[in-house]
C-alpha positions in Angstrom: 63.4 31.4 25.9 67.0 32.3 26.1 67.3 30.1 28.9 64.8 27.4 29.2 61.5 27.5 30.7 60.6 27.4 34.4 57.4 27.9 36.5 56.8 31.0 38.3 53.3 30.7 39.6 51.1 32.6 42.1 47.5 31.1 43.1 44.6 32.4 41.0 41.7 33.7 43.2 38.4 32.5 42.9 36.6 33.7 39.7 32.6 34.3 39.5 32.8 37.5 37.2 30.9 37.7 33.8 32.9 38.4 30.5 35.2 41.7 31.0 36.0 43.9 28.5 39.9 44.3 27.9 42.3 47.4 28.0 44.8 47.5 25.1 47.7 48.7 27.6 50.2 49.6 24.7 49.4 51.1 21.1 50.9 54.3 19.0 47.2 55.5 18.4 48.8 58.8 17.1 50.7 56.7 14.3 47.6 55.7 12.6 45.8 57.9 9.8 43.1 60.1 11.1 40.3 58.0 9.9 41.7 55.1 11.5 42.1 57.0 14.7 38.4 57.9 14.9 37.3 54.6 13.8 39.4 52.9 16.8 38.4 55.7 19.2 34.5 55.4 18.1 34.5 51.6 18.9 36.1 52.0 22.4 34.1 51.3 25.5 31.1 49.5 23.2 32.3 46.1 23.2 35.4 44.3 23.5 37.8 46.8 24.3 37.2 49.4 27.3 40.0 51.6 26.9 43.5 51.8 25.1 46.8 53.4 26.8 48.6 55.4 23.9 52.4 55.7 24.3 54.3 58.3 22.8 57.4 58.4 20.7 58.9 62.0 21.4 57.0 65.4 21.9 55.4 65.8 18.7 53.8 62.6 19.6 53.2 63.3 23.2 51.1 66.5 22.0 49.2 64.3 19.7 48.4 61.7 21.9 47.1 64.3 24.5 45.0 66.1 21.9 43.3 62.7 20.9 42.5 62.2 24.4 40.8 65.5 24.7 38.9 64.8 21.7 37.5 61.3 22.7 37.9 61.2 26.3 38.5 59.0 29.0 38.7 55.7 26.7 41.9 57.3 25.3 44.8 57.4 28.2 48.0 59.3 27.2 51.3 58.2 28.0 54.5 60.6 27.4 58.0 59.9 26.8 60.9 59.1 24.3 60.8 55.9 22.3 64.6 54.6 22.6 64.9 53.1 19.2 65.6 56.3 17.6 68.7 58.9 18.0 69.1 60.4 21.2 67.5 63.7 21.7 69.7 66.8 22.5 70.2 67.7 26.1 67.7 70.8 24.8 65.2 68.5 23.3 65.3 66.4 26.4 64.5 69.2 28.5 61.8 70.5 26.9 60.1 67.4 26.7 60.4 67.0 30.5 59.0 70.4 31.2 56.5 69.7 28.9 55.6 66.6 31.0 55.9 68.5 34.0 52.9 70.7 32.9 50.6 68.1 31.8 51.6 65.4 34.7 47.7 65.3 35.4 47.1 64.4 31.9 49.2 61.4 31.9 48.3 58.0 33.0 52.2 56.8 32.5 55.6 57.6 32.0 56.3 56.1 28.1 57.4 54.5 26.1 60.9 54.9 27.4 63.7 52.2 27.7 67.0 51.0 25.8 67.7 50.5 21.8 68.2 47.1 22.0 67.4 46.4 18.2 69.2 49.8 17.0 72.2 48.5 19.0 72.1 45.3 17.4 71.7 46.6 13.8 74.9 48.8 14.5 76.9 46.1 16.0 76.2 43.9 13.4 77.2 46.1 10.8 80.8 46.8 12.5 79.8 50.2 14.1 80.6 51.0 17.5 77.9 51.9 20.0 77.7 53.4 23.3 74.7 52.9 25.3 75.5 55.1 28.5 73.8 58.2 27.0 70.4 55.9 26.6 71.0 54.8 30.0 71.5 58.2 31.3 68.1 59.3 29.5 66.2 56.3 30.4 67.1 57.2 34.3 65.7 60.7 33.7 62.4 59.2 32.7 62.6 56.6 36.2 63.3 59.5 38.1 60.2 61.4 36.8 58.0 58.6 37.3 59.0 58.0 41.0 58.7 61.8 41.3 55.2 61.8 40.3 54.4 58.4 41.1 53.4 57.3 37.6 53.7 53.8 36.3 56.3 53.1 33.4 56.2 51.8 30.1 59.5 50.1 29.1 61.1 49.0 25.9 63.9 46.8 27.2 64.4 43.1 26.2 66.7 40.6 26.7 70.0 41.9 28.5 68.3 45.4 28.4 66.0 44.3 30.5 68.3 43.8 33.5 69.8 47.3 32.8 66.4 48.9 33.5 65.6 46.4 36.2 68.5 47.9 38.2 67.5 51.5 37.5 64.0 50.9 38.6 65.5 48.8 41.8 67.7 52.0 42.6 64.8 54.1 42.6 62.0 52.0 44.6 59.9 51.6 41.2 57.2 49.0 41.7 54.6 50.2 39.2 56.6 48.9 35.8 55.4 47.7 32.5 57.6 45.8 30.4 55.7 45.5 26.9 56.1 42.9 24.2 59.0 41.6 26.6 61.5 39.0 25.6 64.1 37.6 27.7 65.9 34.7 30.0 63.9 32.9 32.8 66.7 34.8 35.3 65.3 38.1 34.2 61.7 37.1 34.2 62.3 35.4 37.9 63.8 39.1 38.8 61.0 41.0 37.1 58.2 39.0 38.8 60.1 39.2 42.2 59.5 43.2 41.9 56.3 42.7 40.9 56.7 44.4 37.3 54.1 43.6 34.9 54.4 42.3 31.4 52.1 42.2 28.2 51.3 40.3 25.4 50.6 41.2 21.5 48.9 39.0 18.8 52.0 37.2 18.3 51.1 35.0 21.2 49.3 33.3 18.3 52.1 31.9 16.8 55.9 32.8 18.4 57.0 29.9 20.6 59.4 32.1 22.7 56.4 34.1 23.7 54.0 31.5 24.3 56.8 30.0 26.8 56.8 33.5 28.6 53.0 33.4 28.8 52.9 29.8 30.1 55.2 30.9 33.2 54.6 34.4 34.3 52.7 35.0 37.0 48.9 35.4 36.1 48.3 38.5 38.3 51.3 40.4 36.4 50.1 40.0 32.8 48.0 42.2 30.5 46.9 42.6 26.7 48.3 44.9 24.0 48.6 45.4 20.3 51.7 47.7 19.8 49.5 49.0 17.3 49.8 49.6 14.3 52.7 47.2 14.1 51.5 44.6 11.8 51.6 40.9 12.9 52.0 37.5 11.1 50.2 34.1 11.1 46.5 34.4 11.0 46.6 38.0 11.2 48.9 38.6 8.1 48.0 42.0 5.7 45.1 42.9 8.6 45.5 46.5 10.3 46.1 46.0 13.8 43.4 47.2 16.1 42.7 47.2 19.8 40.2 44.6 19.2 43.0 42.1 18.6 43.3 42.0 22.4 40.5 39.5 22.5 42.7 37.2 20.4 45.6 37.5 22.7 43.6 37.1 25.9 42.2 33.6 24.3 45.2 32.5 23.7 46.7 33.2 26.8 43.8 31.7 28.6 44.2 28.4 26.6 48.0 28.2 28.0 46.9 28.8 31.4 44.3 26.3 31.2 41.7 28.3 32.2 38.2 29.6 30.5 38.4 32.5 28.2 36.0 34.5 30.4 38.4 33.9 33.6 41.2 34.8 31.6 39.7 38.2 30.3 38.6 39.1 33.8 42.1 38.6 34.9 43.9 40.6 32.2 41.4 43.5 32.6 41.6 43.5 36.2 45.5 43.7 36.1 45.7 46.6 33.7 43.1 48.3 35.6 45.1 47.5 39.1 48.4 49.1 37.6 46.8 52.3 35.6 44.3 52.9 38.2 41.6 52.9 35.7 
């Protein structure tokens, strides 16, 4: 981790539950082929994975995720937003998206995926180009305000120093239900997030990335969830495999081992955390 590891811990509740299914709290279902969408959706609720939260990239993505939720039922929970690692939308496009979200607020489980463009900014600056983050912060604030107005969780793409900027906005608006997906950052930022009760989620790279494993050892178990960020591909033992929600079982097993608890207990905790945050 960026500034070493420390221990952030809360006592675990007594455990006496049977094996739980899991929730993939961050997947781009609309980005899969139609055949894979059908295959993934048909497997939900029948075994390892209870449901998925499918996040959106832009307005067409929002519309497709809404369509998928209507086709396949409540195992598919859509989140609506604008992914920050792409060119900014025009003011008219932003207003169109927010109006559409207002009209479909009862269809959405969360605002997302939204955040700040850490990787695009890094690439631009590495190439010697100037970068102005202010318009991206302004856009994120619009989504934070929307989440506050409608009492929705918000799903954030905000890593390293961008997470501190995002935390400042969340704190200013009094947002408690925040989900930093695939988080990477310093101990100071993690402490700030944990103190605010913000959730994070782990992808299959918990199997082989030591930075992620360090975070998994230290973040409060009551604030942790599973995700895949599919169809993003993974390395290590998953090299060459199509990313599917069932891979959350590997995430849960790896996290449980790092916590020194049984896989059964880990699955129950991870499922409970996601179900509570998203009201599932």
